[in-house]
C-alpha positions as CSV (number, residue, x, y, z in Angstrom):
1,M,123.0,-89.3,-74.7
2,I,120.7,-91.5,-72.6
3,A,123.4,-92.3,-70.1
4,G,123.6,-88.6,-69.1
5,Y,119.9,-88.6,-68.3
6,E,120.0,-91.9,-66.5
7,T,122.9,-91.0,-64.2
8,T,121.5,-87.6,-63.4
9,T,118.1,-89.2,-62.6
10,A,119.7,-91.9,-60.5
11,T,121.7,-89.4,-58.5
12,L,118.8,-87.0,-57.9
13,A,116.6,-90.0,-56.8
14,S,119.3,-91.1,-54.4
15,C,119.7,-87.6,-53.0
16,T,116.0,-87.3,-52.5
17,Y,115.9,-90.7,-50.8
18,V,118.6,-89.8,-48.3
19,L,117.1,-86.4,-47.6
20,A,113.6,-88.0,-47.1
21,T,114.9,-90.7,-44.7
22,K,117.6,-88.7,-42.8
23,Q,116.0,-85.7,-41.1
24,D,119.3,-84.5,-39.6
25,I,121.0,-84.4,-42.9
26,Q,118.1,-82.6,-44.5
27,N,118.2,-80.0,-41.7
28,N,121.9,-79.4,-42.2
29,V,121.5,-79.0,-45.9
30,V,118.6,-76.5,-45.5
31,A,120.5,-74.6,-42.8
32,E,123.6,-74.2,-45.1
33,I,121.4,-73.0,-47.9
34,N,119.7,-70.5,-45.6
35,E,123.0,-69.2,-44.3
36,Q,124.1,-68.0,-47.8
37,D,123.9,-64.4,-48.8
38,W,121.3,-64.5,-51.5
39,K,121.4,-61.0,-53.0
40,N,119.4,-61.8,-56.1
41,E,117.0,-64.8,-55.7
42,E,116.6,-65.2,-59.5
43,H,120.3,-65.7,-60.2
44,V,122.5,-68.3,-58.4
45,D,126.0,-67.1,-58.1
46,Y,128.9,-69.6,-58.6
47,D,130.7,-68.3,-55.6
48,I,127.8,-69.1,-53.3
49,L,127.7,-72.7,-54.6
50,T,131.4,-73.2,-54.1
51,N,131.1,-72.0,-50.5
52,M,128.5,-74.7,-49.7
53,T,130.8,-77.3,-48.3
54,Y,128.2,-79.5,-46.5
55,L,126.1,-79.7,-49.7
56,D,129.2,-80.7,-51.6
57,M,130.1,-83.4,-49.1
58,F,126.5,-84.6,-49.1
59,V,126.4,-85.1,-52.9
60,R,129.8,-86.8,-52.9
61,E,128.7,-89.2,-50.1
62,V,125.5,-90.0,-52.0
63,L,127.5,-90.7,-55.1
64,R,129.8,-93.0,-53.1
65,M,126.9,-94.9,-51.4
66,F,124.8,-95.1,-54.6
67,P,127.0,-95.0,-57.7
68,P,124.8,-94.2,-60.7
69,A,126.7,-96.3,-63.2
70,T,127.5,-99.6,-61.4
71,Q,125.7,-101.6,-64.0
72,A,127.7,-100.1,-66.9
73,I,131.1,-100.6,-65.1
74,T,132.3,-104.1,-64.4
75,R,135.7,-105.0,-63.1
76,E,137.1,-108.4,-63.7
77,C,140.5,-109.8,-62.7
78,N,142.3,-110.7,-65.9
79,T,145.2,-112.6,-64.3
80,T,145.6,-114.5,-61.0
81,T,147.5,-112.3,-58.6
82,T,148.3,-111.9,-55.0
83,V,147.6,-108.7,-53.2
84,C,148.8,-108.3,-49.6
85,G,148.9,-112.0,-49.1
86,Y,145.4,-112.7,-50.6
87,T,145.1,-114.6,-53.9
88,V,142.7,-113.1,-56.4
89,E,141.7,-115.6,-59.1
90,K,141.4,-114.8,-62.8
91,G,137.8,-114.0,-63.8
92,L,136.7,-112.9,-60.3
93,L,134.3,-109.9,-60.5
């Protein structure tokens, strides 16, 4: 249960950091939000959210740049192998 809170917090913190440091990205996100047809300000419609392609790309890029669960996921080579002419030794992280 804690992992859900931790990953959400890390993602929101990363999004906030990028928006605070990259004014052009922040302007593009705000512009896309303002372009939407908000009929009822108290209720967010799913169709509006699915039409926000820049916001979707922004969140995906933040998740790519700052993966929230890198400490929980470790990858280790379990056998020595060769990939495209490069040797990857067993135990390499």
